[in-house]
C-alpha positions in Angstrom: -9.3 -1.8 -5.2 -8.6 -3.2 -1.7 -10.6 -6.3 -2.5 -8.7 -6.9 -5.7 -5.2 -6.2 -4.1 -5.5 -7.8 -0.6 -9.1 -8.7 0.0 -8.5 -12.3 1.0 -5.3 -11.7 3.0 -6.8 -10.6 6.3 -7.5 -7.3 8.1 -3.8 -6.5 8.7 -3.0 -6.7 5.0 -6.0 -4.5 4.3 -4.8 -1.9 6.8 -1.3 -2.1 5.4 -2.5 -1.7 1.8 -4.5 1.4 2.7 -1.6 2.8 4.6 0.7 2.4 1.6 -1.9 4.3 -0.5 -2.0 7.1 2.0 1.8 7.2 2.4 2.5 7.1 -1.3 0.0 10.0 -1.9 1.8 12.0 0.9 5.3 11.1 -0.4 4.5 12.0 -4.0 2.4 15.1 -3.2 -0.6 13.5 -4.9 -4.2 13.0 -3.9 -5.4 9.5 -2.7 -7.8 9.5 -5.6 -5.0 9.9 -8.1 -3.1 7.0 -6.5 -6.1 4.6 -6.4 -7.0 5.3 -10.0 -3.5 4.9 -11.4 -3.8 2.1 -14.0 0.0 2.1 -14.5 0.5 0.9 -10.9 -2.3 -1.4 -10.0 -2.6 -4.5 -12.1 -6.4 -5.0 -11.4 -7.1 -1.6 -12.8 -4.9 -2.1 -15.8 -6.6 -5.3 -16.6 -10.1 -4.1 -15.6 -10.6 -6.9 -13.0 -11.6 -5.0 -9.9 -14.2 -7.0 -8.0 -17.4 -5.6 -6.5 -18.0 -6.1 -2.8 -21.2 -6.7 -0.8 -22.4 -4.4 2.0 -20.7 -6.5 4.7 -17.4 -6.3 3.0 -17.8 -2.6 2.2 -18.6 -1.9 5.9 -15.4 -3.9 6.8 -13.3 -1.7 4.5 -14.9 1.4 5.9 -13.8 0.3 9.3 -10.3 -0.5 8.0 -10.2 3.0 6.4 -11.3 4.6 9.7 -8.5 2.9 11.5 -6.0 4.1 8.9 -7.3 7.7 9.0 -7.1 7.5 12.9 -3.3 7.0 12.5 -2.6 3.2 12.3 1.0 2.6 11.5 1.6 -1.1 11.1 4.0 -0.3 8.3 6.4 2.4 9.3 6.1 4.5 6.2 5.8 1.9 3.5 4.7 3.4 0.2 4.3 0.4 -2.0 2.8 -3.1 -2.1 3.6 -6.1 -4.4 2.8 -9.7 -4.9 4.0 -12.6 -7.0 6.9 -11.8 -9.4 7.0 -8.1 -8.5 7.3 -9.0 -4.8 10.1 -11.5 -5.5 12.0 -8.8 -7.4 11.4 -6.2 -4.7 12.6 -8.5 -2.0 15.8 -8.8 -4.0 16.1 -5.0 -4.4 14.4 -4.6 -7.7 12.0 -1.8 -8.4 14.3 0.5 -6.3 13.0 -1.3 -3.2 14.6 -0.5 0.1 15.0 -4.1 1.2 15.4 -3.2 4.8 11.9 -1.7 4.8 10.2 -4.9 3.5 7.3 -6.3 5.6 5.2 -9.3 4.4 1.7 -9.5 5.7 -0.8 -12.0 4.5 1.3 -12.9 1.5 1.6 -9.3 0.3 5.0 -7.5 0.3 5.0 -3.9 1.5 8.1 -1.6 1.2 9.3 1.9 0.4 11.7 2.8 -2.4 15.2 4.1 -2.3 14.3 7.2 -4.3 15.4 10.5 -2.8 11.8 11.9 -2.7 10.5 8.9 -0.8 13.5 8.7 1.6 13.1 12.5 2.4 9.4 12.0 3.0 10.1 8.9 5.1 12.6 10.8 7.2 10.0 13.5 7.9 7.4 10.8 8.6 9.5 9.1 11.1 10.3 12.3 12.9 6.6 13.1 13.4 5.4 9.5 14.1 
């Protein structure tokens, strides 16, 4: 999924993507597995176009994952990612995006939403970070 979403956008975008997955799972009280298999959210899953990766790329993603698990925080609590039209809309406040939270890395837009559940989680996250 990382390859399909941000594979060619550099290591920081890959870290940021994995952070949003982890953060969204925590904010929504869901497992990471349920997030990364949600076809309603990820276009590559919906369209069945995830791309396989070779061992070198897999090892790179394992290293990125290890960095995220160790506590990377390049996106202070972002829970969502977007590109293309969705990103343009989010940057204008669509999709309930908190525009003050938007960070663009490698062409991907990362943000959190202005939903009470996410904002409550973000407040707790910031207190413990």
